[in-house]
C-alpha positions in Angstrom: -237.9 43.0 -97.2 -234.6 41.3 -95.7 -234.4 43.8 -93.4 -238.1 42.9 -92.1 -237.4 39.4 -91.9 -234.1 40.0 -89.9 -236.0 42.1 -87.4 -238.6 39.5 -87.2 -236.3 36.6 -86.0 -235.2 36.4 -82.5 -232.5 34.0 -81.0 -233.8 31.1 -78.9 -231.7 28.4 -77.2 -234.2 25.2 -76.6 -233.5 22.8 -73.9 -234.9 19.4 -74.2 -237.4 18.6 -71.4 -238.6 15.2 -70.3 -241.2 13.5 -72.3 -244.4 13.0 -70.0 -246.6 10.3 -70.0 -250.3 10.7 -68.9 -249.3 9.0 -65.4 -246.6 11.8 -65.2 -248.7 14.3 -65.6 -251.2 13.1 -63.1 -248.3 12.5 -60.6 -247.2 16.3 -61.2 -250.8 17.1 -60.7 -251.0 15.0 -57.3 -247.8 16.3 -56.1 -248.5 19.9 -56.6 -251.8 19.9 -55.1 -250.5 18.0 -51.9 -248.7 21.3 -51.3 -251.9 23.4 -51.1 -254.1 23.8 -48.1 -257.7 25.3 -47.7 -257.8 28.8 -46.2 -260.8 29.0 -44.3 -260.5 32.6 -43.8 -260.4 33.5 -47.7 -262.3 30.2 -48.5 -259.5 29.8 -51.2 -256.2 27.8 -51.4 -252.7 28.7 -50.6 -249.5 26.9 -50.6 -248.3 25.5 -47.0 -245.5 27.2 -45.2 -242.9 24.6 -46.4 -240.4 25.4 -43.4 -240.4 21.7 -42.5 -239.4 20.4 -46.0 -235.9 19.6 -46.6 -234.4 19.1 -50.2 -231.6 17.0 -51.1 -229.8 16.1 -54.0 -226.7 14.7 -55.4 -224.7 16.2 -58.2 -221.3 15.1 -60.0 -218.5 18.0 -60.3 -215.7 16.9 -62.8 -212.0 17.6 -62.0 -211.8 19.6 -65.2 -213.2 20.0 -68.7 -211.8 18.7 -71.5 -212.4 21.8 -73.6 -212.8 25.5 -72.0 -212.5 29.2 -73.1 -210.6 31.6 -71.5 -210.1 35.6 -72.1 -206.5 36.4 -72.2 -204.5 39.7 -72.1 -202.6 39.8 -75.5 -199.3 39.0 -73.5 -200.6 36.4 -71.2 -199.6 32.7 -72.0 -202.2 30.5 -72.6 -203.2 27.9 -69.7 -201.9 24.4 -70.3 -204.0 21.3 -68.8 -203.2 17.7 -68.8 -204.9 14.6 -67.8 -204.3 11.1 -68.2 -207.6 10.4 -70.5 -210.2 12.7 -71.9 -213.0 9.9 -71.8 -212.6 9.3 -68.0 -212.2 12.7 -66.2 -212.0 12.1 -62.5 -215.1 13.3 -60.8 -216.5 13.5 -57.2 -220.3 13.4 -56.0 -221.7 15.8 -53.7 -225.0 15.5 -51.5 -226.5 18.7 -50.8 -229.5 19.5 -48.5 -231.2 22.7 -47.9 -234.6 23.9 -46.6 -236.3 27.4 -46.5 -234.9 30.0 -44.5 -236.3 31.1 -41.3 -237.0 34.6 -40.1 -238.3 35.9 -36.6 -241.3 38.1 -36.4 -238.8 41.1 -36.3 -237.3 39.9 -39.6 -234.1 38.7 -37.9 -232.6 35.6 -39.4 -232.5 32.7 -37.4 -231.8 29.7 -39.5 -230.4 30.4 -43.1 -231.5 27.4 -44.4 -228.1 25.9 -45.5 -228.1 22.2 -44.0 -224.7 21.2 -45.7 -222.9 19.7 -48.6 -221.2 16.4 -48.3 -218.6 15.0 -50.8 -218.4 11.4 -51.4 -215.0 11.1 -50.4 -212.9 9.6 -47.8 -210.1 10.7 -45.3 -207.1 8.5 -46.1 -203.2 8.9 -46.1 -201.1 9.5 -48.9 -199.5 6.4 -49.9 -196.7 8.1 -52.0 -195.4 11.5 -52.5 -196.5 14.0 -55.2 -196.5 17.4 -56.5 -199.9 18.1 -54.4 -198.8 16.4 -50.9 -196.4 14.6 -49.1 -196.4 10.9 -48.4 -198.3 10.5 -45.1 -200.5 13.3 -45.5 -204.3 13.5 -45.5 -206.1 13.9 -48.5 -209.8 14.2 -50.0 -210.8 15.2 -46.7 -214.5 15.8 -45.9 -215.7 19.1 -44.8 -219.2 19.2 -42.8 -221.2 21.9 -41.5 -222.4 21.7 -37.7 -226.1 22.7 -37.8 -228.2 23.5 -35.0 -231.9 23.5 -35.1 -233.7 26.5 -34.2 -236.2 26.9 -31.1 -239.6 26.0 -31.8 -238.9 24.5 -35.0 -241.0 21.1 -36.1 -239.6 17.8 -35.2 -241.5 16.6 -38.3 -239.2 16.9 -41.3 -239.8 15.7 -45.0 -236.7 15.1 -47.0 -237.6 15.3 -50.3 -235.7 13.5 -53.0 -235.8 12.6 -56.6 -236.3 9.0 -58.0 -232.8 7.8 -58.4 -232.7 4.0 -57.9 -230.2 4.0 -55.2 -232.3 6.0 -53.2 -234.1 4.0 -50.2 -237.7 4.7 -49.6 -239.4 5.9 -46.6 -240.6 2.5 -45.3 -236.9 1.3 -45.0 -236.6 -0.4 -41.3 -233.1 0.9 -41.0 -234.1 4.5 -41.9 -237.1 4.5 -39.9 -235.3 3.4 -36.6 -232.8 6.4 -37.1 -235.2 8.7 -38.4 -237.4 8.4 -35.2 -234.5 9.1 -32.5 -234.4 12.1 -30.3 -238.1 12.9 -30.7 -237.6 13.6 -34.6 -240.2 12.1 -37.1 -238.4 12.3 -40.5 -240.2 11.1 -43.8 -238.5 10.7 -47.1 -240.7 12.0 -49.7 -240.3 11.1 -53.6 -240.9 13.9 -56.0 -243.1 13.2 -59.0 -241.2 11.4 -61.7 -239.6 12.9 -64.7 -239.7 16.4 -63.0 -236.3 18.2 -62.5 -238.5 21.4 -62.0 -239.6 20.4 -58.7 -236.4 20.2 -57.2 -227.7 25.3 -59.6 -209.0 25.3 -64.8 -207.9 21.8 -63.3 -208.0 20.8 -59.8 -207.1 18.1 -57.5 -209.7 16.3 -55.3 -208.7 18.5 -52.2 -209.1 21.9 -54.1 -212.3 20.7 -56.0 -213.9 19.9 -52.7 -212.9 23.5 -51.2 -214.3 25.2 -54.4 -217.5 23.5 -54.1 -218.1 23.8 -50.3 -216.9 27.4 -50.4 -219.5 28.2 -52.9 -222.1 26.7 -50.7 -221.0 28.7 -48.0 -221.0 32.0 -50.1 -224.9 31.4 -50.7 -226.8 33.9 -49.1 -229.9 33.3 -47.1 -232.6 35.7 -49.3 -231.3 33.5 -52.4 -232.8 30.3 -50.7 -235.7 32.3 -49.8 -236.4 33.4 -53.3 -235.9 29.7 -54.5 -238.9 28.4 -52.3 -240.9 31.3 -53.7 -240.1 30.1 -57.4 -240.9 26.6 -56.4 -244.2 27.4 -55.7 -244.6 29.8 -59.0 -243.5 26.4 -60.9 -246.2 24.5 -59.1 -248.7 27.3 -60.0 -247.5 26.8 -63.7 -247.7 23.0 -63.5 -251.3 23.0 -62.3 -252.2 25.7 -65.1 -251.0 23.3 -67.5 -252.6 20.3 -66.1 -249.5 18.5 -65.3 -247.5 19.5 -68.3 -243.8 21.0 -68.3 -244.2 23.5 -71.4 -244.3 26.5 -69.2 -242.2 29.7 -68.6 -241.3 30.8 -65.1 -242.8 34.1 -64.7 -240.7 37.1 -63.2 -241.9 38.5 -59.7 -239.2 40.7 -59.3 -238.3 39.1 -55.8 -235.4 41.2 -55.3 -237.7 44.3 -55.2 -240.2 43.0 -53.1 -237.8 42.0 -50.7 -236.5 45.2 -50.2 -239.8 46.7 -50.0 -240.9 44.1 -47.4 -243.8 42.7 -49.6 -242.0 39.5 -50.4 -244.8 36.7 -49.3 -243.9 33.7 -47.5 -246.6 31.6 -49.7 -248.6 32.2 -53.0 -252.3 31.9 -53.0 -253.7 29.5 -55.8 -257.2 30.5 -57.5 -260.1 28.0 -56.7 -260.7 27.7 -60.5 -257.2 26.5 -61.0 -257.5 23.9 -58.2 -260.9 22.6 -59.4 -259.8 22.3 -62.9 -256.6 20.2 -61.7 -259.0 18.2 -59.5 -261.2 17.2 -62.3 -258.0 16.1 -64.4 -256.9 13.6 -61.0 -257.7 9.8 -61.2 -260.0 8.4 -58.5 -257.1 7.3 -56.1 -255.2 10.5 -56.2 -258.6 12.5 -55.6 -259.5 10.5 -52.3 -255.7 11.1 -51.0 -255.8 14.8 -52.2 -259.0 15.4 -49.7 -257.2 13.9 -46.9 -253.8 16.1 -47.4 -255.6 19.3 -47.1 -255.8 20.5 -43.4 -259.4 21.4 -44.0 -261.4 19.5 -46.2 -263.3 20.9 -49.0 -267.1 20.1 -49.2 -267.4 17.8 -52.2 -270.6 18.7 -53.3 -269.0 22.5 -54.2 -266.5 20.5 -56.2 -269.2 18.6 -57.9 -271.2 21.6 -58.7 -268.4 23.4 -60.4 -267.5 20.3 -62.5 -271.3 20.1 -63.7 -271.4 23.9 -64.9 
């Protein structure tokens, strides 16, 4: 009997997720529906290309952990780490910007999707000599990545950011002046609130910056392609859950599909899912949803479906 109970049990690590209000769910529904366009050929729905959307976010990296596990050989000495205060571990904030990888019709990479990762540090001269550098040497250097816009790419760009209070809005006058220069039309888009699924030894500061930027440079372009497909999968699940967050991300075997040349650029969405989601939108979001589609749906078809 004990053996049967033991076999019936399974290990599970539960992650706490944001508590969503009805307004949050409605905003999430609208956010996902706004990413869909009406396909006139199939009379169905699909996700937009998303090639003109940039995702930006900030993340804090601590110089070290207060506790860390190591695997050592029998005679290997134990690592020793020191810090002035365990309660106030030094940290650096990085801002990262990525977009969808772009390929030519022959499958040749023309843009890897990596715009850059930027540490919030300054170039200063060391005032005192230390074990890490001599007096007068530069420290906390910023490493930027030179980027080039591929030919034929859209100049209408959407930068998606979370709802952190320090973020400016799209109508900020200083931002609008800078965003419309050189023929560009750049917009700031706020993702739905409480939706983190809609947007992955001790060091000194210079070593930490090098480690983070090095990891970013090592990121493969096909990994970013997989991320954008996974984002669409998450949006489909949000529509299935009517804005909820209690879902598991389905596996697609993206690596196998990519090797076989069958990885799609976008996913399709069943009409039944769109209709059910529309029926749960409030009136204001529903009217805006019609206007965001490139080809509007005939309203009587939706009403007819809801009356069934």
